N, C-alpha and C positions, 0 to 999 in steps of 0.2 A: 504494497501500498505505500502510497506518495501525496501528501498532504499537498493542497495548493499552499502557494505562499502564503506566511504572514508577515508583519511587521515585527515582532520580538518572539522570542522563545523566550521564559524565565524559567530557569530549573531551580528548584525548591519553593515550597510552598509553606515555607516557614515565615516569620514575621517582616525580613526584608524583602524577600520574595514577593508575599502579597502585597507589602505596599509599594515594591515596582510596579507591579502587575496593574495593582488600580491606580497609580499616579498614569501610567503610560496611556492606560486604556481611557481615559477622564481626558487625555489631550490628544484623543480621537484613533489612537491607534490599537489595531485588532491584536492579540495574545493569548498565546498557547501556554498555559502556566502547569509544568508538571513535576510531579512527585511519583517516589518509588512508594511512599506509605500509602496507608488506605483512606486515610483525614488528613485535611492541612492542618500547619499547627500545633504539632505534637509537643511541641518543646513549650509554645504557649501555654499548652494546657496543665503541663505539671507545675508552673512559674509559680512563685508566693503561694507555695502550699494550695495551692489549684484556685488562688483567686488573683492570680496575675498582677505582679507590680509593675506596671504596665509604662511607668516613667519615672523619673525624678527632676523635681521643678529646678533644683540648681546643674542641670546637666550641661556644665563647663567643659572647654577643652581640657582643663586642669585636673579632670575626672577620670581622663583616658590614657590609656599606657600605648606607645606608638613610636617606631623607630625613628618617624619625624613628628615630633610633636605640634607640630603646626597644622597638619594635615586634615586633622578631621573639623578645623574651626569654619570653613566654608558651609559644609553641608550641615552643621548642628546649627550656624547661623540662619539657614533657610529654610528649615523646619525645625522649630521649636518645641518645649513639651506642650506650651500652651498650643499650639496647632492640633498635636493628638488631642488633647483634652478636649477641644474644638469638636473633635469627631467623636469622641466617646459622650460628650454631651447632646451631640445631634442626635445619637443612637437612643438617647434616656437610658446611658447604663450610669447605676448609679455606682458612687465610687467613697471612698475614706483617704484621708492621711494620716497612715501607722504613724510613720515619726516623722520629722519634719522634712517636708520634699519629697517625700516615697509616697505614691498615689496607688492604692490597690482596687480593685470591683468589689465592691459589697456584695455580690454573689460570684458567680463562677467565672473561670478564666475561658469557658466558653464564648460569654459573651465577647470577648475581644476576637476572637476568628470567627463569629459568626459577622460581626459587623466589619472587618475586614472582608469577607469574602461579599457581604452585602454592598459594602463598598465596589466592588467590581464589577461594570456594567455586563447584564449579560449577553448581550449583544456582541460585545467586542472581547471577553476574556473565557475562554475555555480551559476549566481547571481538569486537566487528566491526572488522575491519581490512580496509583498500582502501574506507573509507567516507568520501565526502566531506560537511562539513556547511554547509548554507547559511545560509538566514536561521534566527534563534531569536526567537520572538514570546512576550511575557509576558501572559497572561490569569490568570487563577485558577490555572493550570499554565503550566508552559513548554510551547510546540510547537516541537519541533528537525526542521528540512528537512534530512534526509539524501538521498544519491544511493540511498539505497536505500528510501527513504521517510519519513513523519515519525513521531516518536518524540514521545508525551507525557509529561511528569515531572513533578514536584512540585518538584526541585531540578536547577541544572546547575553541573556545575563545570568550568572553566577551565583545565585544565593543558597548552596548547600549547606553551608557553617562549617563549622572544624568538627574535630575528632569528639569532642566532649559527648557523655552519656552515648554511646555506643549501641546501649538495648534499645534506642528510640530511632534506630538506623544510621547513625552517624558514621560517614566513610570520611574518606580523604580524594574524594571525587574533584573538590575545587582543587586542590593543590595538584592531582596530575592533570587537570585542564589547562591550569597555570603553568608547568611544565613540558608541556605540550605547545605551548604558546612561548617557548622561551622564557618565563617570565621566572626571575628570583622568587625563594620563598625565606621570609626571614623563619629558623628554627622553631617548632612547635613545642609548647608544655602545656601540663593541665594547669588551669587558673579558678579562682576562686574556689579551693581545693582543698580538705583536711590534710593535716600535716601528721606522717605518723615517727613515730621513735625510733631508733636504730636498737638491735638487741641489747640487752645487756642489763645492769643493774637500774638503772633508770628507767627504761620500758617496764620493768618488773611493779616499782614504783607507780607508775602510770595506771595499770591494769586495775590497782586497789584504790586507785584516785576517779575510777571511771564514773561518770554521771555528775561530776563537780560541776559546777556552774559560776562563774562571778564577772562583773564587770571588769576587765582590763584596761591596759593601754600597752600595744604590740609596737615596737620599731623593729625598723630596719634601713640603715643609715638615714637617711633626709625623709623618708618616710612613718606616718604615726598615725596608726587608726585606735581610736577608743569606742569598745562595745564590749558586748558580751563574749567571754570564752567558754567554750566547753571541753572539759577532760574527758575522752574516751578511753576506752580499750586498748587503743592502740596509739592514742598521739592527742591532738590539739584539735579542735573545732570550733565551731561558733563562729558569725560575723566579723569579732577583730581577727582571728585566723584567717578565714577565707579572703578577706581583704589583702592581709600582708603576704599570704601565698601567692599572689600572683607576681609580688615582685623577689621571691624568695628565691635563690639557687642551690642547687646541691653544695653540703658541705660549709654554709655559710649560717653563721650565730645569729640570733634573732634576740631581742630586750623584750621582757615583758615587765610592766608595773602591774604589780598585783594589788596596790592602791591608787588607781590613777589620779583620784581628787585629793591627794593628800601626801602627807610622807609618812613611811613606816617608821622609821627611826624616831620621827617626834612622837609618834601615837604611844608607841612602846617605851619610851622615856617619860612620858606624860603620865602614864598606867603604872610605872613604878616609883613615880612620885607620891601616887593617889594611893594607889592599892597593893604597895610592897609584896605584901606577902601570897597573891594569887599566882598560882600556877603556870608556868610559861604556857602551856597550852590551850588555857584558859585566857590568858593575855593575848595570846595570836588569834583566839577564837572570836575576840571583839573585833578583828580587822578582817577576818579570814572564813572563808566556813570551814566548819569542825573538822573535817578530815582532812582538809589542807594545813591547817593549824597544826594537826596533829603527825603531820606528814614534815612539818618544818622545824616542830619541838624537839622532834628524835635527835638533833645534834645536842642538845643541851639534858643529857638524860641524869648527870648528875647535880646540876644544878636548877631545883624542882620550883624553884619560886624566883619571881623575878628580882628579889632583894640578894640573889645570891649571885645573880649574873653583873658583868660589870659593865657600864656605862661604854666601854670601847667594844666590846662582844655585842652588847644590844645595837649599836652603831651599824656593825657589819652584820647583823641579821637584818634589821630594817634597808640596809643597803641593796641586801640580796632579794628583798623581797619588793623594792621600789625599782630591782634592774634585774630579775631573774632571767640566765641567759641561759638560751635554750639553743643545741645543735639539731634539728630535726634530719632522720634518717633517708627522708624520702616523702614523697606525697601519697595520696589513695590512688591519685593517678586518674585517666579519664573517664572511669566507670564513674565516680564521685564528683568530678569536676562541673561546676557549673557553666564554664566557657574553655576557650582553647587560646592560650595566648601566642602570640606570632599568628604566619599566616602568608598572605599574598602581601609580599612588599610594596609598600605606597608608593614608593618611587617610581614604581612600572605605570600609577594610575594618574588621571587627573582628581583633584580634590576637588575641585567642582560638579564634574560628570559621573565618575566611578569609572569612564571609559582606560580602557588600556592603551597607552600613548602611541603601541606600535601595531597594535592591531584594531583599525577601527572597525565598531561596532560590536565589540565584546566588553563585556561589561563586569565588575566583581563588585559584589556589595556584602555586609553584614558580617558575621564574626568568620566568614572567610578571609578577609583582608585582616593583616595586622593591627587592629584594634583592639582593647580589651577596656571594659570600664569597668566601675568599682560595683561593688554589689549595693542592690538596692533601684534597679530598675535603668541605671544608666545603660547598660547593652541592650536594652528595648529600645530606648529613644535613639542610639547610634542606627539599629535597624531600620528603624523608621526615618532617620535622618539620610541615609544611605539609599535607603530603597527611593524615596521620595526624589533624591537627587538624580540617580541613574533614570528614574520613570518621566522625570522634566526633560532630562537630555535626550530620550529617545523620541519624547515627545514634539520636541523642537527638530530633528532629523527631518531632510526630503523622507517620506514614506518610497 
């Protein structure tokens, strides 16, 4: 089977692909949207605990990791969080602000998927699910081989994401196509992912502390995030650790302040002055969860009260709580990663259109590109903005 020619084929019916298809169609272009999954927006559906943290109102360029820190500016400036919120409000989807800037659906994430599909004009967008893409050839136009025949198109948008969450169908398709056309790839790694501890005594201690949660400040170089941390039977998770994981590299230590809004040394000295006879573990439990307090108290088996600890040793203990240095052994990998860091090198793309500079008519958007946002709706905003940029550009092309 050989289809008639269409203006654009979008490969990948996720957040970025749906936005690109919708935008190009609304600019008068005929679109075929392909995905190997049996429904669109699978990653949207599981996001935000099923309620989809669909944007962050402070999605500024500083919240994105990219080899070229200026690359994201153009797309983000032309499709802002307020623009997506206008769509949400237009479809009467109830939402709430969970923490400052983080917007979630009151109901189901499925509402966002249904909204994006509804935004695609039926007479211009053909959504073909359960369709696998094979070779893509470039002549005067593109020829896209699929499991249901060959499609000819003037433009192709690659929006198949990265390697994160393979159980949802993640593959290296985007990177393979990029390599086929001679584009460099920034080495990929799991991002927004739990960290694991290397085998040994420390790993054993973490198993005993599994389930402990507390507010912390995680720091790696100049980057710092204050949020909650969860100790797991394998290592560290929770928002603060997921955030810092996107910056972490193997063998690098990170610092965790267990008392992010105060000074542990001053707090312990104050307790020693006011209640010198309390046990060390009791004093520590005033500023830490009890199990974590007992973990740090084992360093003082002979001194059973604060009165028996010198100010020097108390300062050292406080300093350790203020800056608990941890060197993870690795991460939980792509299976648990919310995003993929790295991807198609932005040096190959136009920051205004997402078009490949050396291959007119070929576009890469969303997670496939070397752009990774912070936790909390930033990656969805990049998907909307990059998809919109590509769709707008295709809409301006001569058909």
